[in-house]
RODO-2510 file (C-alpha; in nm, 4 decimals, decimal comma):
residues 328
     n   res          X          Y          Z
     1     x    -0,8369     2,4855    -2,6967
     2     x    -0,9473     2,2137    -2,4711
     3     x    -1,3307     2,2771    -2,5590
     4     x    -1,2191     2,2743    -2,9643
     5     x    -1,0331     1,9328    -2,8839
     6     x    -1,3560     1,8315    -2,7059
     7     x    -1,5674     1,9102    -2,9970
     8     x    -1,3259     1,7641    -3,2289
     9     x    -1,3316     1,4305    -3,0251
    10     x    -1,7190     1,3792    -3,0165
    11     x    -1,7232     1,4319    -3,4178
    12     x    -1,4533     1,1668    -3,4421
    13     x    -1,6583     0,9388    -3,2233
    14     x    -1,9784     0,9927    -3,4146
    15     x    -1,8494     0,9423    -3,7667
    16     x    -1,5865     0,6794    -3,6592
    17     x    -1,8560     0,4472    -3,5081
    18     x    -2,0982     0,5154    -3,8296
    19     x    -1,8218     0,3860    -4,0442
    20     x    -1,6982     0,0915    -3,7867
    21     x    -2,0761    -0,0031    -3,7346
    22     x    -2,0992    -0,0100    -4,1538
    23     x    -1,7649    -0,1868    -4,2308
    24     x    -1,8117    -0,4538    -3,9716
    25     x    -2,1614    -0,5350    -4,1116
    26     x    -2,0341    -0,5752    -4,4476
    27     x    -1,7246    -0,7882    -4,3342
    28     x    -2,0234    -1,0092    -4,1034
    29     x    -2,2201    -1,0659    -4,4499
    30     x    -1,9076    -1,1331    -4,6418
    31     x    -1,7879    -1,4360    -4,4315
    32     x    -2,1567    -1,5130    -4,3596
    33     x    -2,1036    -1,4408    -3,9991
    34     x    -2,4092    -1,3311    -3,7698
    35     x    -2,3674    -0,9669    -3,6569
    36     x    -2,4122    -1,0771    -3,2833
    37     x    -2,0881    -1,2455    -3,2918
    38     x    -1,9267    -0,9597    -3,4996
    39     x    -2,0529    -0,7330    -3,2283
    40     x    -1,9151    -0,9895    -2,9408
    41     x    -1,5619    -1,0162    -3,0907
    42     x    -1,3999    -0,7426    -3,3500
    43     x    -1,6612    -0,4435    -3,2574
    44     x    -1,6414    -0,5266    -2,8636
    45     x    -1,2532    -0,5550    -2,8595
    46     x    -1,2158    -0,2600    -3,0748
    47     x    -1,4242    -0,0322    -2,8374
    48     x    -1,2548    -0,1588    -2,5660
    49     x    -0,9031    -0,0670    -2,6539
    50     x    -0,9186     0,2817    -2,4468
    51     x    -0,9690     0,0715    -2,1390
    52     x    -0,7091    -0,1308    -2,2405
    53     x    -0,4882     0,1036    -2,3046
    54     x    -0,5356     0,2704    -1,9489
    55     x    -0,5837    -0,0220    -1,7377
    56     x    -0,2593    -0,1892    -1,8930
    57     x    -0,0523     0,0816    -1,8805
    58     x    -0,1802     0,1850    -1,5049
    59     x    -0,0620    -0,1941    -1,3983
    60     x     0,2697    -0,1377    -1,5759
    61     x     0,3357     0,1755    -1,3823
    62     x     0,2045     0,0581    -1,0613
    63     x    -0,1061     0,2527    -1,0756
    64     x    -0,3293    -0,0387    -0,9842
    65     x    -0,6311     0,1386    -0,8228
    66     x    -0,7082     0,3121    -1,1541
    67     x    -0,6699    -0,0355    -1,3543
    68     x    -0,9582    -0,2137    -1,1289
    69     x    -1,1846     0,1193    -1,0878
    70     x    -1,1676     0,2015    -1,4502
    71     x    -1,2719    -0,1465    -1,5388
    72     x    -1,5559    -0,1688    -1,2940
    73     x    -1,6703     0,1555    -1,3746
    74     x    -1,7109     0,1096    -1,7505
    75     x    -1,8500    -0,2333    -1,7091
    76     x    -2,1312    -0,0569    -1,4880
    77     x    -2,1522     0,2122    -1,7504
    78     x    -2,1798    -0,0241    -2,0521
    79     x    -2,4280    -0,2386    -1,9020
    80     x    -2,6749     0,0318    -1,7578
    81     x    -2,5969     0,3432    -1,9727
    82     x    -2,5099     0,2089    -2,3114
    83     x    -2,7812    -0,0358    -2,3285
    84     x    -3,0102     0,1731    -2,1426
    85     x    -2,9487     0,5037    -2,3823
    86     x    -3,0067     0,2165    -2,7325
    87     x    -3,3384     0,0583    -2,5787
    88     x    -3,4546     0,4544    -2,5038
    89     x    -3,3907     0,5206    -2,8958
    90     x    -3,4963     0,1662    -2,9958
    91     x    -3,6285    -0,1238    -2,8132
    92     x    -3,3567    -0,3806    -2,8367
    93     x    -3,4709    -0,7628    -2,9363
    94     x    -3,2283    -1,0015    -2,7441
    95     x    -3,0448    -1,2914    -2,9933
    96     x    -3,1577    -1,6214    -2,8046
    97     x    -2,7523    -1,7080    -2,7968
    98     x    -2,7012    -1,3984    -2,5681
    99     x    -2,9496    -1,4750    -2,3548
   100     x    -2,8498    -1,8396    -2,2597
   101     x    -2,4845    -1,8226    -2,3414
   102     x    -2,3002    -1,4830    -2,3394
   103     x    -2,4827    -1,3065    -2,0800
   104     x    -2,4885    -1,5636    -1,8186
   105     x    -2,1139    -1,6196    -1,9002
   106     x    -2,0773    -1,2491    -1,8421
   107     x    -2,2649    -1,2594    -1,5053
   108     x    -1,9791    -1,5421    -1,4291
   109     x    -1,7145    -1,2850    -1,4970
   110     x    -1,8240    -1,0278    -1,2451
   111     x    -1,8809    -1,3242    -0,9937
   112     x    -1,5100    -1,4705    -1,0618
   113     x    -1,3642    -1,1511    -1,0168
   114     x    -1,4983    -1,0843    -0,6910
   115     x    -1,4186    -1,4571    -0,5690
   116     x    -1,0774    -1,3994    -0,6952
   117     x    -1,0252    -1,0862    -0,5279
   118     x    -1,2042    -1,1188    -0,1953
   119     x    -0,8742    -1,2753    -0,0353
   120     x    -0,9544    -1,1487     0,3156
   121     x    -1,3071    -1,2559     0,3029
   122     x    -1,2223    -1,6382     0,1636
   123     x    -0,8598    -1,6963     0,2391
   124     x    -0,8553    -1,4861     0,5694
   125     x    -0,5063    -1,3806     0,4081
   126     x    -0,5898    -0,9886     0,5486
   127     x    -0,5078    -0,8600     0,2142
   128     x    -0,7405    -0,8321    -0,0995
   129     x    -0,5862    -0,8499    -0,4416
   130     x    -0,5879    -1,0010    -0,7738
   131     x    -0,2804    -1,1844    -0,7886
   132     x    -0,0713    -1,3269    -1,0848
   133     x    -0,2401    -1,6465    -1,0563
   134     x    -0,5667    -1,5115    -1,0346
   135     x    -0,4860    -1,2967    -1,3613
   136     x    -0,4079    -1,6357    -1,5539
   137     x    -0,7252    -1,7753    -1,4201
   138     x    -0,9111    -1,4722    -1,5841
   139     x    -0,7280    -1,5249    -1,9296
   140     x    -0,8279    -1,8954    -1,9107
   141     x    -1,1990    -1,8045    -1,9053
   142     x    -1,1213    -1,5681    -2,1721
   143     x    -0,9762    -1,8515    -2,4145
   144     x    -1,3151    -2,0246    -2,2989
   145     x    -1,4887    -1,7794    -2,4182
   146     x    -1,3301    -1,7199    -2,7739
   147     x    -1,3810    -2,0949    -2,8243
   148     x    -1,7432    -2,0963    -2,7454
   149     x    -1,7772    -1,7715    -3,0094
   150     x    -1,5767    -1,9399    -3,2681
   151     x    -1,7447    -2,2633    -3,2366
   152     x    -2,1163    -2,0755    -3,2481
   153     x    -1,9548    -1,9044    -3,5537
   154     x    -1,8924    -2,2077    -3,7453
   155     x    -2,2595    -2,3616    -3,6624
   156     x    -2,4236    -2,0504    -3,7764
   157     x    -2,2442    -1,9945    -4,0850
   158     x    -2,4296    -2,2647    -4,2614
   159     x    -2,7610    -2,1434    -4,1536
   160     x    -2,6893    -1,8184    -4,2993
   161     x    -2,5283    -1,9567    -4,6357
   162     x    -2,8657    -2,1461    -4,6685
   163     x    -3,0777    -1,8313    -4,6210
   164     x    -2,8740    -1,6140    -4,8594
   165     x    -2,9059    -1,8605    -5,1091
   166     x    -3,2663    -1,8695    -5,0584
   167     x    -3,2297    -1,4505    -5,0622
   168     x    -3,0381    -1,4666    -5,3885
   169     x    -3,3174    -1,6814    -5,5751
   170     x    -3,5821    -1,4646    -5,5155
   171     x    -3,3883    -1,1796    -5,6021
   172     x    -3,3114    -1,3405    -5,9002
   173     x    -3,6786    -1,4527    -5,9827
   174     x    -3,7615    -1,0738    -5,9568
   175     x    -3,4651    -0,9567    -6,1855
   176     x    -3,2675    -0,7737    -5,9120
   177     x    -2,8818    -0,8229    -5,8651
   178     x    -2,7150    -0,7426    -5,5337
   179     x    -2,3985    -0,5263    -5,5243
   180     x    -2,0745    -0,7285    -5,4266
   181     x    -1,9213    -0,6384    -5,0959
   182     x    -1,5496    -0,5701    -5,1526
   183     x    -1,3776    -0,7121    -4,8633
   184     x    -1,0556    -0,4804    -4,8753
   185     x    -1,2689    -0,1666    -4,8623
   186     x    -1,4576    -0,2987    -4,5818
   187     x    -1,1837    -0,3553    -4,3649
   188     x    -1,0397    -0,0230    -4,4377
   189     x    -1,3640     0,1589    -4,3754
   190     x    -1,3885    -0,0526    -4,0624
   191     x    -1,0248     0,0138    -3,9413
   192     x    -1,0551     0,3873    -4,0285
   193     x    -1,3891     0,3946    -3,7925
   194     x    -1,2102     0,2347    -3,5402
   195     x    -0,9064     0,4639    -3,5435
   196     x    -1,1486     0,7467    -3,5112
   197     x    -1,3298     0,6154    -3,2472
   198     x    -1,0198     0,5300    -3,0187
   199     x    -0,8635     0,8871    -3,0951
   200     x    -1,2064     1,0725    -3,0571
   201     x    -1,2165     0,8810    -2,7086
   202     x    -0,8911     0,9820    -2,6083
   203     x    -0,9568     1,3630    -2,7398
   204     x    -1,2662     1,3812    -2,5045
   205     x    -1,1148     1,2154    -2,1914
   206     x    -0,7984     1,4326    -2,2209
   207     x    -0,9839     1,7528    -2,2708
   208     x    -1,3047     1,6919    -2,0480
   209     x    -1,0080     1,6208    -1,7913
   210     x    -0,8123     1,9687    -1,8415
   211     x    -1,1719     2,1494    -1,8231
   212     x    -1,2566     1,9658    -1,4965
   213     x    -0,9368     2,0931    -1,3461
   214     x    -0,9595     2,4216    -1,4442
   215     x    -1,2821     2,4565    -1,2266
   216     x    -1,1010     2,2712    -0,9406
   217     x    -1,2274     1,9306    -0,9513
   218     x    -1,0030     1,6655    -0,7780
   219     x    -0,8431     1,4095    -0,9638
   220     x    -0,9744     1,1075    -0,7905
   221     x    -1,3268     1,2020    -0,8658
   222     x    -1,1910     1,2816    -1,2330
   223     x    -1,0952     0,9435    -1,2281
   224     x    -1,3912     0,7810    -1,0884
   225     x    -1,6441     0,9709    -1,3501
   226     x    -1,4582     1,1194    -1,6884
   227     x    -1,1931     0,8598    -1,7098
   228     x    -1,4299     0,5448    -1,6436
   229     x    -1,7043     0,6986    -1,8697
   230     x    -1,4809     0,8658    -2,1242
   231     x    -1,3178     0,5274    -2,1971
   232     x    -1,6728     0,3754    -2,2395
   233     x    -1,7665     0,6485    -2,5121
   234     x    -1,6731     0,4152    -2,7896
   235     x    -1,9060     0,1386    -2,6671
   236     x    -2,1690     0,4211    -2,6181
   237     x    -2,1695     0,5550    -2,9456
   238     x    -2,1002     0,2466    -3,1488
   239     x    -2,4016     0,0690    -2,9966
   240     x    -2,6181     0,3574    -3,0216
   241     x    -2,5179     0,3960    -3,4114
   242     x    -2,6062     0,0348    -3,4535
   243     x    -2,9307     0,0481    -3,2779
   244     x    -3,0317     0,3560    -3,4937
   245     x    -2,9354     0,1459    -3,8145
   246     x    -3,1240    -0,1567    -3,7003
   247     x    -2,8285    -0,3501    -3,5886
   248     x    -2,9701    -0,4196    -3,2738
   249     x    -2,7588    -0,7502    -3,2417
   250     x    -2,4280    -0,5805    -3,2569
   251     x    -2,5541    -0,3364    -3,0175
   252     x    -2,6103    -0,5898    -2,7310
   253     x    -2,2955    -0,8057    -2,8377
   254     x    -2,0784    -0,5114    -2,8312
   255     x    -2,1813    -0,4331    -2,4906
   256     x    -2,1344    -0,7958    -2,3685
   257     x    -1,8663    -0,8612    -2,5329
   258     x    -1,6799    -0,5609    -2,4241
   259     x    -1,7632    -0,6515    -2,0489
   260     x    -1,6253    -0,9670    -2,0847
   261     x    -1,3031    -0,8573    -2,2411
   262     x    -1,2477    -0,5959    -1,9945
   263     x    -1,2733    -0,8525    -1,7038
   264     x    -1,1084    -1,1552    -1,8704
   265     x    -0,8660    -1,0029    -2,1015
   266     x    -0,7616    -0,6806    -1,9754
   267     x    -0,7691    -0,7084    -1,5846
   268     x    -0,6218    -1,0616    -1,6344
   269     x    -0,3298    -0,9280    -1,8387
   270     x    -0,2938    -0,6117    -1,5886
   271     x    -0,3003    -0,8844    -1,2825
   272     x    -0,0239    -1,1064    -1,4726
   273     x     0,1895    -0,7739    -1,5315
   274     x     0,1294    -0,6678    -1,1533
   275     x    -0,0877    -0,7735    -0,8662
   276     x    -0,3760    -0,5189    -0,8124
   277     x    -0,4805    -0,4363    -0,4802
   278     x    -0,8871    -0,5051    -0,4539
   279     x    -0,9871    -0,2819    -0,1771
   280     x    -1,3680    -0,2873    -0,0171
   281     x    -1,4614    -0,0156    -0,2581
   282     x    -1,4118    -0,2764    -0,5274
   283     x    -1,6038    -0,5393    -0,3749
   284     x    -1,8931    -0,3116    -0,3242
   285     x    -1,8568    -0,2008    -0,6865
   286     x    -1,8455    -0,5816    -0,8101
   287     x    -2,1498    -0,6596    -0,5615
   288     x    -2,3410    -0,3874    -0,7523
   289     x    -2,2336    -0,4913    -1,0924
   290     x    -2,3628    -0,8268    -1,0073
   291     x    -2,6565    -0,7086    -0,8707
   292     x    -2,7456    -0,4824    -1,1798
   293     x    -2,6381    -0,7625    -1,4234
   294     x    -2,9191    -0,9744    -1,2557
   295     x    -3,1943    -0,6934    -1,2886
   296     x    -3,0941    -0,6403    -1,6430
   297     x    -3,0918    -1,0221    -1,7129
   298     x    -3,4588    -1,0375    -1,5543
   299     x    -3,5513    -0,7339    -1,8150
   300     x    -3,4180    -0,9459    -2,1111
   301     x    -3,5967    -1,2693    -1,9895
   302     x    -3,9403    -1,1459    -1,9997
   303     x    -3,9807    -1,0812    -2,3522
   304     x    -3,6328    -1,1275    -2,4759
   305     x    -3,5843    -0,7704    -2,5427
   306     x    -3,5298    -0,4738    -2,3398
   307     x    -3,8150    -0,1771    -2,4057
   308     x    -3,8221     0,1890    -2,3381
   309     x    -3,9453     0,1955    -2,0046
   310     x    -3,6581    -0,0543    -1,8765
   311     x    -3,3949     0,1605    -2,0620
   312     x    -3,5331     0,4521    -1,8528
   313     x    -3,5008     0,2496    -1,5438
   314     x    -3,1414     0,1593    -1,6265
   315     x    -3,0199     0,5064    -1,7237
   316     x    -3,1784     0,6031    -1,3773
   317     x    -2,9864     0,2930    -1,2011
   318     x    -2,6549     0,4430    -1,3498
   319     x    -2,7447     0,8164    -1,1987
   320     x    -2,7991     0,6602    -0,8470
   321     x    -2,4794     0,4659    -0,9036
   322     x    -2,2971     0,7955    -0,9957
   323     x    -2,4360     0,9970    -0,6875
   324     x    -2,3336     0,7172    -0,4598
   325     x    -1,9774     0,7298    -0,5805
   326     x    -1,9896     1,1047    -0,5471
   327     x    -2,0937     1,0654    -0,2106
   328     x    -1,8450     0,7923    -0,1568
***
């Protein structure tokens, strides 16, 4: 039955992501909101639901290592594997605001986590941890991110409205009529797709874990690989579907928004619930996350896009990181 549930989970992931992207795109057009902002908020927060469930529940139960490791592993997977696979399918052109606003803010989130968690080095306390006060600081950063995103949406809305009026005038001149978008149906499609994505992700993680145990693979190794990758499957499938549909802005926005949401909101909330130990493995993972974030940023800055060669390099970097944690 584990194999059956695994197949059902993948089907729910793929079809759920298809509906989720379609519904979200129509909601964005209805409210005249840029697709990149929908990707940074609604899509990113929705696909991060598995990470939120795992990490916040783990913190409430005192399983603090899972809370930190899951999010760092998920962020590395999102950045290297998700963007890399999307670029292999179709080169991703990156929106200007992501290059100069959201992506640098994402790098800042990793640096802030490293600074807040490295108490033994910076404060000389002898114990590395993300305290409740540190969690409150991360949540404050999250509020700043939301403010920036909402303000950007309000500025962009007027530009989109003007472009739509011009497009409608051209359609009227050709005698064409645009089909109206039904907001309630679009919301239902989007919510149904999100439910499929989250449920499919849970089925894949649970069934893959059972299959791994049947082959004698240790629980710690399952947590480092299957749980971290499994909770990021919604980001992967949603971004791949978005890239195939030509919604590159939503694909890149989903990854950047998810990574920001993971550190600022989920890790911040988990730390407020229970202070989180930040062992040396997490310090090294944070340094790796900052390093690969800078490398990917250099890829983006060259031509404001990620091409197939760079996507292949990113996937290879994630494979090297996986080999490193397996040996570790």
